[in-house]
N, C-alpha and C positions, 0 to 999 in steps of 0.2 A: 634044623633046616625046614623051611616052609614049602608047601606045595602051591605054587602060584600059577598052575596050569590054567590056560584060557579054555573056555568052553569050545567044543568043536564048532567050526563054521563061523566064528567071530573074527572080525577084522579090526585091528587097532591102527589108528592113524592120528596125526596131529593137525590142529587148526590153530595158527598163531602160537605154536609151541605148547598147546594144551592137548592132552591125550584124550581121545574118544574111542569108543568101541561100538561097532554096529554088527548086525546079524546078516546083512545082505550087502554084496559088493556093488549092486546097482542102486544108486541114490540120485536124488536131484540135488543141485547145488543149493536150492532153497532149504531142503531138509537138513543138509549139513550145516548151513548157516544158522538155522533154527536150533539145532543141537548145540551150537556154540553160543546161543543166546543173542544172535544178531538178526536185525531186520533185513530180509532179502531185498526189500525195496531200496535200501540204502547201501548195500554191499554186494560185491561179486566175490567169487571164490577163485583163487589162482593156485595152480600146482607149483610148488616151490622148485622141484627138480624135474629133469626130463625135458619135455617140450614146453613147459611153462605156460600151458594153456590156461585161459581164464574162462569162467563159466557164469552165465546169468542164472537167475533163480530157477527157471523152468528147464534148464539143460540137464541132461543125464550125465552123471559122473560115474566111472567105474573105479571103485576104491580098492586099492591093493594094500596088503599088510605093509605097514611102515611108511605109507605115503605121508608127505608133509604138504600142507596147504597154508596159504596166508589169505587174509581178507583184504579187499581193496574197497575203500569207501568211494562210492560213485555219486553220492548225493548228500547234501547237508542243508539243514533248515536255514533260512535267511531271516534275520531279525528285522 
């Protein structure tokens, strides 16, 4: 049996079904997008369940244990 305990005070959530862990529940959408490796100028973050709120890069997000977010592309380069 392994001991997979999380450190106290960490919050685990998913973005596009990929799991991430942070130390603080107050984040900006831009910080979460950056954590997921995405450009906040081209994406917004949307909560998958609950109110389904979407957040622009500078908006504050309160992240709870087990939250699920998806990314929404808002801009694409034109050739």
